[in-house]
C-alpha positions in Angstrom: 17.1 48.4 -15.4 16.2 49.4 -11.8 16.6 53.1 -12.6 13.8 53.1 -15.2 10.7 54.8 -13.9 7.8 52.4 -14.9 5.0 54.6 -13.6 4.6 58.2 -12.4 1.0 59.1 -11.5 -0.9 61.6 -9.3 -3.1 59.3 -7.2 -4.7 62.1 -5.2 -4.9 65.7 -6.3 -4.2 68.5 -3.9 -6.1 71.6 -3.4 -6.0 74.9 -1.4 -9.0 77.0 -0.3 -8.5 80.6 0.8 -10.7 83.5 1.9 -10.7 86.6 -0.3 -8.0 88.1 2.1 -5.8 85.0 1.6 -6.4 83.1 4.8 -6.0 79.4 4.2 -9.2 77.6 5.1 -8.3 74.1 3.9 -5.1 72.6 2.4 -4.6 69.0 1.2 -1.5 68.0 -0.7 -1.1 66.1 -3.9 0.1 62.5 -3.6 2.3 61.1 -6.3 3.1 57.4 -7.0 6.4 56.5 -8.6 7.2 52.9 -9.5 10.5 51.5 -10.6 11.8 47.9 -10.8 12.8 47.9 -7.2 10.8 50.6 -5.4 7.2 51.7 -5.0 7.3 55.3 -3.8 4.9 57.9 -2.6 5.7 61.6 -2.6 3.8 63.1 0.4 0.8 61.5 2.1 -1.6 64.4 2.4 -3.9 65.3 5.3 -5.4 62.7 7.7 -8.9 63.7 6.4 -7.9 62.4 2.9 -7.0 58.9 4.1 -9.9 57.2 2.3 -9.1 59.0 -0.9 -5.4 58.0 -0.6 -6.2 54.4 0.0 -8.7 54.4 -2.9 -6.1 55.9 -5.2 -3.7 53.1 -4.3 -6.4 50.5 -4.8 -7.0 52.0 -8.3 -3.4 51.1 -9.0 -3.8 47.6 -7.5 -1.8 48.6 -4.5 -2.2 48.7 -0.7 -0.3 50.8 1.9 1.8 47.7 2.6 3.1 47.8 -1.0 4.8 51.2 -0.5 8.4 50.8 0.6 9.5 54.5 0.3 7.9 57.8 1.2 9.5 61.1 0.3 8.2 64.1 2.2 8.5 67.4 0.4 8.4 69.2 3.8 7.0 68.5 7.3 3.8 70.4 7.3 0.9 68.2 8.4 -1.1 68.5 5.1 1.8 66.6 3.5 2.5 64.1 6.2 -0.9 63.2 7.7 -1.0 59.6 6.6 2.6 58.5 7.1 1.5 56.1 9.8 -0.5 53.8 7.5 2.6 52.8 5.6 4.3 50.4 8.1 6.8 49.0 5.5 8.0 52.3 4.2 11.3 54.1 4.9 10.6 57.9 5.0 13.0 60.2 3.3 12.9 63.8 4.5 15.2 66.9 4.8 17.6 66.8 7.8 15.7 69.8 9.3 12.4 67.9 9.2 11.0 67.2 12.7 9.3 63.9 11.8 9.8 61.0 14.2 10.0 57.3 13.5 11.6 55.4 10.6 13.0 58.6 8.9 16.1 58.8 6.8 17.3 62.4 7.0 18.9 63.7 3.8 21.9 65.8 4.7 23.7 66.3 1.4 22.0 67.5 -1.8 21.4 66.6 -4.5 20.4 63.2 -3.3 19.8 60.4 -5.8 17.4 57.8 -4.6 17.9 56.1 -8.0 19.6 57.4 -11.1 16.4 58.7 -12.5 15.0 60.1 -9.1 16.9 63.2 -7.8 16.0 65.1 -4.6 17.0 68.7 -4.4 16.7 71.4 -1.7 14.2 74.1 -2.5 13.8 76.3 0.6 11.6 79.3 0.8 8.2 78.0 1.7 9.9 76.3 4.6 13.5 75.6 5.4 13.0 71.8 5.0 11.4 72.0 1.5 12.5 69.4 -1.1 11.6 68.9 -4.7 11.7 65.5 -6.4 13.0 65.5 -10.0 11.9 62.4 -12.0 13.4 61.7 -15.4 11.1 59.7 -17.6 10.0 60.8 -21.1 10.6 64.3 -19.8 11.7 65.7 -16.4 8.9 66.0 -13.9 9.3 68.2 -10.7 7.2 67.1 -7.7 7.5 70.4 -5.9 5.4 70.2 -2.7 4.9 73.9 -1.7 8.0 75.2 -3.4 5.5 75.8 -6.2 2.1 75.1 -4.5 -0.1 76.4 -7.3 0.1 77.0 -11.0 -0.6 80.7 -10.4 2.6 81.0 -8.4 4.5 80.1 -11.6 2.2 82.1 -13.9 2.5 85.3 -11.8 6.0 84.6 -10.6 5.2 85.0 -6.9 6.4 83.0 -4.0 4.1 80.9 -1.9 1.9 83.1 0.3 3.2 81.1 3.3 7.0 81.3 3.3 10.0 81.8 5.6 12.0 83.7 2.9 10.4 85.1 -0.2 13.6 85.6 -2.1 14.8 82.1 -1.4 11.4 80.8 -2.5 11.8 82.6 -5.8 15.3 81.3 -6.3 14.0 77.7 -5.6 11.2 78.3 -8.2 13.8 79.4 -10.7 16.0 76.3 -10.2 12.9 74.0 -10.5 11.6 75.7 -13.7 15.1 75.7 -15.3 15.4 71.9 -14.7 11.9 70.6 -15.3 9.5 70.2 -18.2 6.4 69.3 -16.1 5.4 70.6 -12.7 3.4 68.6 -10.2 2.6 71.3 -7.6 1.7 70.6 -4.0 -1.9 71.9 -4.2 -2.9 72.0 -7.9 -3.1 70.1 -11.1 0.1 69.2 -13.0 1.1 71.6 -15.8 3.7 71.9 -18.6 6.2 74.7 -18.4 6.1 77.4 -21.1 9.1 79.3 -22.1 9.6 82.5 -20.1 12.2 85.1 -19.2 13.6 84.4 -15.7 
């Protein structure tokens, strides 16, 4: 019973603003709520500037920051971790390479099953500490952080503009798209996968 995902919902959409030459002007991550019988989970907490939007998103689900008992960080960039401090009851799960301080559980072995229906996998390329959260519900959802930041990365099959290793980023994208039916990217709207040659 505890492994059943009762709710999976984007409570704050992410976005990315660039100049014509590709310089990032503003980046705010998607925040996803996952509820099971025993856990109320957020994946990423976005940028500090989005705190009011995040709290309102929780309020829309009849939740407060105190109700969140687990946060999963897809990687340690500040546009994904900026509101961690407002969740005093939450254990924070992050990659072992993540430099976050505080109540952090560093995942050292992958895949890591938080619950039977919630699997965390390594997806390096954008950063070395990048994770993707796979959630099995009616279909398999991939909450990718910046392993797939935008739908256009998938459509054009290109790695994130910001990356530590372009080839590893493409390998991570391939693993994600082979395993998921729906993608919830780090800075874009959710989308369903279409069949493609990889």
